[in-house]
Each structure stands twice: as C-alpha cells, then as structure tokens.
C-alpha positions in Angstrom: 0.0 0.1 -0.2 1.2 3.4 -0.9 1.6 6.3 1.7 -0.6 8.3 -0.5 -3.4 5.9 0.1 -3.4 7.0 4.0 -3.5 10.9 3.2 -6.3 12.8 5.2 -7.1 16.4 6.3 -6.3 15.5 9.8 -3.6 13.8 11.6 0.4 13.9 11.6 1.7 16.3 9.2 3.4 14.8 6.2 5.4 17.4 4.2 6.2 17.3 0.6 8.2 19.2 -1.8 5.4 21.4 -2.8 5.2 22.4 1.0 8.7 24.0 1.0 7.8 27.6 0.3 8.4 29.3 3.5 11.5 29.3 5.9 9.3 28.0 8.5 7.8 24.6 7.4 5.1 24.8 10.1 3.6 27.8 8.1 2.9 25.2 5.2 -0.7 23.6 5.0 0.4 20.0 4.5 -1.5 16.8 3.9 -1.7 14.6 7.1 -1.1 10.8 7.8 -2.9 8.6 10.7 -0.6 8.5 13.9 -0.8 4.7 13.4 0.9 4.9 10.1 3.4 7.5 11.5 4.5 5.1 14.4 5.4 2.4 12.0 9.0 1.3 12.1 9.4 1.8 8.3 8.4 5.8 9.1 11.0 6.1 11.9 13.8 7.4 9.6 11.7 10.3 8.5 10.4 11.6 11.9 11.3 15.2 12.2 12.9 17.0 15.0 13.2 20.6 16.2 16.0 22.2 14.5 16.2 19.9 11.5 16.6 21.6 8.0 14.6 20.4 5.1 15.9 20.5 1.5 13.8 19.7 -1.5 15.9 17.2 -3.9 13.3 16.7 -6.6 11.3 19.1 -8.5 12.1 22.5 -7.1 15.3 21.5 -6.2 17.0 23.4 -3.3 14.2 24.9 -1.6 14.9 25.2 2.1 12.9 25.2 5.4 13.5 24.7 9.0 11.6 22.8 11.6 10.8 24.8 15.0 8.7 22.6 16.9 8.8 19.1 18.6 5.5 18.3 17.4 5.1 15.0 15.5 5.8 15.4 11.8 7.3 13.4 9.0 8.1 14.0 5.5 8.4 12.5 1.8 11.5 10.9 0.5 11.7 14.0 -2.0 13.0 16.0 1.1 16.4 15.7 2.6 16.6 15.9 6.5 19.8 17.7 7.6 20.4 17.5 11.2 23.1 19.8 12.4 25.6 18.4 15.0 26.0 20.2 18.3 27.1 23.7 18.3 26.1 24.2 14.6 23.4 26.6 14.3 20.5 25.0 12.1 19.4 28.7 11.5 22.6 29.5 10.1 22.9 26.3 8.0 19.4 26.9 6.6 20.1 30.6 5.5 23.5 29.6 4.1 22.0 27.0 1.9 19.3 29.7 0.9 22.0 32.0 0.0 23.6 32.5 -3.4 26.7 30.5 -2.3 24.5 27.7 -1.0 22.5 27.5 -4.0 25.5 27.6 -6.4 26.9 24.4 -4.7 23.4 22.8 -4.8 23.0 23.4 -8.5 26.4 22.0 -9.1 25.3 18.5 -8.1 22.0 18.3 -9.7 21.7 15.3 -11.9 19.6 13.8 -14.4 17.8 14.8 -17.9 14.0 14.5 -17.9 13.7 14.1 -14.1 16.2 16.3 -12.3 17.3 15.4 -8.8 19.8 15.9 -5.9 21.3 12.6 -4.7 21.6 12.3 -1.0 25.3 11.1 -1.3 26.3 14.5 -2.7 25.5 16.4 0.3 28.8 15.7 1.8 30.2 17.4 -1.1 28.7 20.8 -0.1 31.0 22.9 1.8 29.9 25.2 4.8 31.9 28.2 6.3 32.8 27.8 9.8 31.0 30.6 11.8 32.0 31.9 15.1 29.7 31.2 18.2 29.0 35.1 18.3 27.8 35.3 14.5 25.7 32.3 14.9 24.0 33.8 18.0 23.4 36.9 16.2 21.7 35.1 13.5 19.7 32.9 15.6 18.4 36.1 17.4 17.3 37.6 13.8 15.5 34.5 13.0 13.8 34.2 16.6 12.5 37.8 15.9 11.3 36.8 12.4 9.5 33.8 14.0 8.0 36.0 16.5 6.6 38.4 14.0 5.2 35.3 12.0 3.3 34.3 15.2 1.9 37.9 15.7 0.7 37.8 12.1 -1.3 34.6 12.8 -2.5 36.0 16.0 -3.8 38.9 14.1 -5.3 37.0 11.4 -7.0 34.7 13.8 -8.6 37.9 15.6 -10.1 38.9 12.1 -11.7 35.5 11.8 -13.0 35.4 15.0 -14.6 39.0 14.6 -16.4 37.7 11.5 -17.9 34.7 13.2 -19.0 36.7 16.2 -20.7 39.2 13.8 -22.3 36.3 12.0 -23.5 34.7 15.2 -21.3 31.6 14.6 -18.6 32.3 17.4 -17.7 29.1 19.2 -19.6 26.8 16.9 -18.2 23.6 15.4 -19.0 23.8 11.9 -17.5 20.5 11.2 -20.5 19.0 12.7 -22.5 20.0 9.6 -20.4 17.5 7.6 -21.8 14.6 9.7 -24.9 12.5 8.6 -28.2 14.1 10.2 -30.8 12.1 12.1 -28.5 9.0 11.4 -28.8 8.9 7.9 -27.4 11.3 5.2 -30.8 11.5 3.3 -32.3 14.5 1.6 -35.4 14.3 -0.5 -36.0 16.9 -3.1 -38.7 17.7 -5.4 -38.1 17.2 -9.3 -38.8 20.8 -9.8 -36.0 21.8 -7.5 -33.6 19.5 -9.0 -34.4 20.7 -12.7 -34.1 24.3 -11.5 -30.6 23.7 -10.1 -29.5 21.6 -12.9 -27.5 19.0 -10.9 -28.5 15.3 -10.7 -25.6 14.4 -8.6 -26.6 13.5 -5.1 -23.6 15.0 -3.4 -25.0 18.3 -4.3 -28.2 17.9 -1.9 -26.3 16.7 1.2 -28.0 17.9 4.3 -25.0 19.7 5.6 -25.1 22.2 2.8 -28.9 22.7 3.6 -27.8 23.5 7.3 -25.4 26.1 6.2 -27.8 27.7 3.7 -30.2 28.1 6.3 -27.8 29.7 8.8 -26.9 32.3 6.1 -30.5 32.7 5.0 -31.3 34.8 8.2 -28.3 37.3 7.3 -28.4 39.8 4.3 -26.5 38.4 1.5 -25.3 39.2 -1.9 -24.1 36.8 -4.6 -20.4 36.9 -5.4 -21.4 38.5 -8.9 -22.8 41.4 -7.0 -19.9 41.9 -4.6 -17.2 42.1 -7.5 -16.3 41.9 -10.9 -14.8 38.4 -12.2 -11.9 39.0 -14.5 -11.9 36.0 -16.9 -10.4 37.1 -20.0 -7.3 35.5 -21.2 -4.1 37.4 -21.5 -1.3 36.4 -24.1 2.2 36.7 -22.8 4.7 38.1 -25.0 7.3 35.4 -25.7 10.6 37.4 -24.8 8.9 39.7 -21.8 9.3 38.3 -18.3 6.5 37.8 -16.0 5.7 37.0 -12.2 3.5 33.8 -12.4 1.4 32.8 -9.6 0.2 29.3 -8.9 -1.8 27.1 -6.3 1.5 26.2 -4.6 2.5 29.9 -4.2 -0.5 30.7 -1.8 0.0 30.9 1.9 -2.5 29.6 4.8 -3.5 33.2 5.5 -4.4 34.8 2.4 -0.8 35.9 1.4 1.2 35.1 -1.8 4.3 33.6 -0.6 6.3 33.2 -3.7 5.9 33.3 -7.6 7.8 32.0 -10.6 9.9 34.2 -12.7 9.9 33.4 -16.5 9.7 34.6 -20.0 6.4 34.3 -21.7 7.7 31.7 -23.9 8.4 29.5 -20.8 5.3 29.7 -19.1 2.6 27.2 -18.8 -0.3 27.5 -20.9 -2.4 27.8 -17.7 -0.6 31.3 -17.2 -3.5 33.4 -18.7 -5.0 35.6 -16.0 -3.5 39.0 -15.4 -4.0 40.3 -11.7 -3.9 43.7 -10.2 -3.2 45.1 -6.7 -6.3 44.5 -4.6 -7.8 41.6 -6.6 -8.8 38.4 -4.5 -7.8 35.1 -6.0 -9.9 32.2 -5.1 -8.9 28.6 -6.3 -11.6 26.7 -8.2 -10.0 23.2 -7.6 -12.0 21.3 -5.0 -9.0 20.0 -3.1 -7.3 23.6 -2.9 -10.5 25.7 -2.3 -8.9 27.3 0.8 -6.0 28.7 -1.6 -7.3 32.4 -1.5 -5.4 35.4 -1.4 -5.0 39.1 -1.8 -2.9 40.6 -4.5 -0.2 42.9 -3.0 1.4 45.8 -4.8 4.6 44.0 -5.8 2.5 41.3 -8.0 0.4 44.2 -9.6 0.4 43.1 -13.2 1.5 39.5 -12.4 -0.1 36.6 -14.3 -2.0 33.7 -12.4 -3.1 30.4 -13.3 -6.5 29.9 -14.8 -7.2 27.5 -11.9 -7.9 30.7 -10.0 -11.1 32.9 -10.1 -10.1 36.6 -9.9 -12.2 38.9 -8.5 -12.1 42.8 -8.2 -14.1 43.6 -5.0 -16.6 46.6 -5.5 -19.2 46.4 -2.7 -17.0 44.7 0.1 -13.3 45.3 0.9 -10.8 42.7 -0.2 -9.9 41.7 3.4 -13.3 41.0 4.5 -14.0 39.2 1.1 -10.9 37.1 1.8 -11.8 36.2 5.3 -15.3 35.2 4.2 -14.2 33.0 1.3 -11.8 31.1 3.7 -14.5 30.6 6.4 -15.9 27.3 7.0 -19.3 27.8 6.1 -18.4 29.4 2.8 -15.8 26.9 2.1 -18.5 24.1 2.4 -20.9 26.1 -0.1 -17.7 26.3 -2.4 -17.4 22.6 -2.1 -21.2 22.0 -2.8 -20.7 23.7 -6.1 -17.8 21.4 -7.3 -18.4 19.1 -10.1 -16.6 16.7 -12.5 -14.9 13.6 -12.7 -11.0 13.7 -13.2 -10.5 17.3 -12.1 -13.4 18.2 -9.6 -13.8 22.1 -9.4 -16.3 24.6 -9.2 -17.8 26.2 -12.5 -17.9 29.7 -13.1 -21.8 29.8 -13.2 -21.8 27.9 -9.6 -19.3 30.4 -8.1 -20.8 33.4 -9.1 -24.4 32.7 -7.7 -22.9 31.6 -4.1 -24.3 34.1 -1.6 -22.0 35.9 0.9 -23.3 37.6 4.1 -22.9 41.4 4.0 -21.2 43.0 6.9 -21.3 46.6 8.2 -18.8 49.2 7.1 -17.7 49.3 10.7 -16.9 45.8 11.1 -15.5 45.4 7.5 -13.1 48.4 8.6 -11.9 46.5 11.6 -11.4 43.4 9.9 -9.6 45.0 7.0 -7.3 46.7 9.8 -6.6 43.6 11.5 -5.7 41.8 8.2 -3.5 44.5 6.9 -1.6 44.5 10.3 -1.2 40.6 9.8 0.2 40.9 6.6 2.5 43.7 7.6 3.9 41.7 10.5 4.3 38.9 8.0 6.4 41.3 5.6 8.6 42.3 8.7 9.4 38.7 9.2 10.3 38.2 5.8 12.5 41.1 5.9 14.2 40.0 9.2 15.0 36.7 7.2 16.5 38.6 4.3 18.6 40.8 6.5 19.9 37.4 8.3 20.8 35.8 4.9 22.3 39.0 3.7 24.6 38.9 6.9 25.5 35.4 6.1 26.6 36.4 2.6 28.5 39.2 3.8 30.4 37.1 6.4 31.3 34.5 3.9 32.7 37.3 1.8 34.7 38.8 4.7 36.1 35.2 5.6 37.0 34.6 1.9 37.5 30.8 2.6 35.2 27.9 3.4 36.1 24.8 5.5 
C-alpha cells in the first residue's frame, strides 16, 4: 500500500516538496497521515525533530525550510533531512543553503535529464563555512525575531476570523458537525422541480450539511459573488520575450498571502498562465482540493499572471480583506465545495461560483477586519525582511572570511 493511500485532512503532518515555500515549515498547509502509520517502524527515519533543516531534492531542487517545534511530523523521500551537529546553528545552515553561495553549490550537483534531482550522497560534497559562536548567536536572534513576527501575524489573522464569526453569530460553533449525517442517515429528499431548476442530478449536491449552512446564512443579508465584485476571466497572451511573475496554487500561503512566484519569460510559461492580476484583487482557487487557496494581490504582484485555476475578483461592494476572510471561512468553504462537480478534475464552475451568496457586513465591521488583516500582512512582511537581513549577513560574513572549510 502506498503512503498516498493514507493521506487525510487530519493527523500527523506529512510534508512534501510542494510544502517548502516558507522558511518555517510549520507555516505550510500539508497533507496528513494517521498516527498509526506515523508510528510504523518504516517511518522512523523520516520523523522530524526541532532544528531539522529540510531541502527539496526533486522538482524545485534546493528549496529550504527549518523545523521549529517538537510536534509529531514526517516528510516525503523527496525532502532531505539535515540534522546539524552540536554547536552548529540550524538557522545559519538553513540561511547559508538559501544564500547564493549555498544555492550555487546545490545546483552544481543536480543530476538527471528528464527528471532532475539531487542525490543524498552528494550532500557531503557541499562545503559550509565555519562561523563563530557570536555570529551564529546573532543570526539565531534575527531568526527568532522573524518567527515572533510571524506568530504575531497569525494571531492578528485569527482575531479577524473570530470577529467575522462573532458578527455572523457563529462564534464558538463547530461547523465541522455539519459534515456528519443528520438523524443517523445522510438522506435528503428533493422535489423534481428543485432538481430541474438547479441543473444538478448528482446526490452530493443535495447533502443535508449544505442545507444547514444555507439555512444559517438565510437569516443574514447576503449578496451573490457576482454582485460583490467583477470577475476577471479574460485570457491574456504573454509576450514570448517579456519576463513575468507567475502565481500558481503552490504559491498561496495559509493566511491569504502570496508567499512566492515564478519568474519566467512568456515563452517558458505554462499554457494555464493566462490571467493578469492587479493590486487588491482576490484570488480564489476553483479546484476542490485547494479551495482554501485564496489570497489578496499586494502591490508587488500588480500586473503579474496567475493560473486559470483561480477565479480573479475585483471587489466592488466589500473590501478585499473582508471578502478574503469570508471566502476562507468554514461555512463559505462548504458552499464552494457544494458547487464542485466533475470526474477527473473536480472544480467549481463559473456559474456555480458567481451565484454563491456571501453575508454582508457593516462598514464598521469591515473596517475592523481590514485593519487586522493588513496588520497581519505587515507583520508577515517584517518577518520576511528580518530573514532577508539575516541571509544577507551570512553572505557578507562569507565574503569577509574569503574561505570555506
């Protein structure tokens, strides 16, 4: 049985190459495996420990993350686990590998033709400078400050979510209960006229959990998504020799941020890179397994391209921050899931997406939510800058030393 047969939404985090998009691995949104699988003897070698450094060795080779907690977690064989020895700073090792000097060495040992990869045995061929204890302590302090700012960012985002739930009268409610069968049997009886009107014959569309959510929302003032903003679904044809920032699903963080992007010429972009985005747009994944991948486009991505797997909304009657929190809320996520259909690639169609009803919040509440989300994004930006400063110091220290050993 393959490990993928045991993937679930809850359990022990199982990190894969696609999860390496942030310096702190816990900021990823990984798939999980059951604790019983994690405890198997065959999994022992991949159990993660605090201060482990993870490096992607297949696909996007050379991406680096660090483990910051002792919580149970494991990873794919497509990630190398580097466990620094005593008196060697994991933070410094991780930043060094992220630096231009570390990346140059990693690229030197990439092998393969069709499927490129980095062989674990070549790890021993990478030279790392010997840094003084004082310098390592300085770097560790910067990384610690960056982590604190990230935690503050998460706290502010949670406050925005809680404010929304409180305003909707759902504070403290466990919406996951709506996913369970009602009355002992998950049966829903519908009139033919209702089915004909909806245009959906699949039984999944009529599950009682969706009726319960819609009943909750029906007591609130709502607007269709089509009434909240303008949907940008026009295809854009990139110029072959022009360079573009390209955003795909893997670039979306867990709190509505765009954590990374691909820089490529138009001729090198995939055919799905056909949506142009602007500052303040809200991106929403249309793929069922990635509906939580929603983000606000910041100024640095104005004019970038995104995958056609996103719906791009220009908010009109609601600020972008409130719309983001609403779309990522559990109740609206269930409605998005309800609208999904298909066989091979299940997604929510444009028609189903635009007719979803979103609760309307007062201007005052919207302003409070926007303030919290913007502060959250600001703290996250400060965290990234502190890490960038730390990496720059590592590079400068190498240049000052002039040698590695």
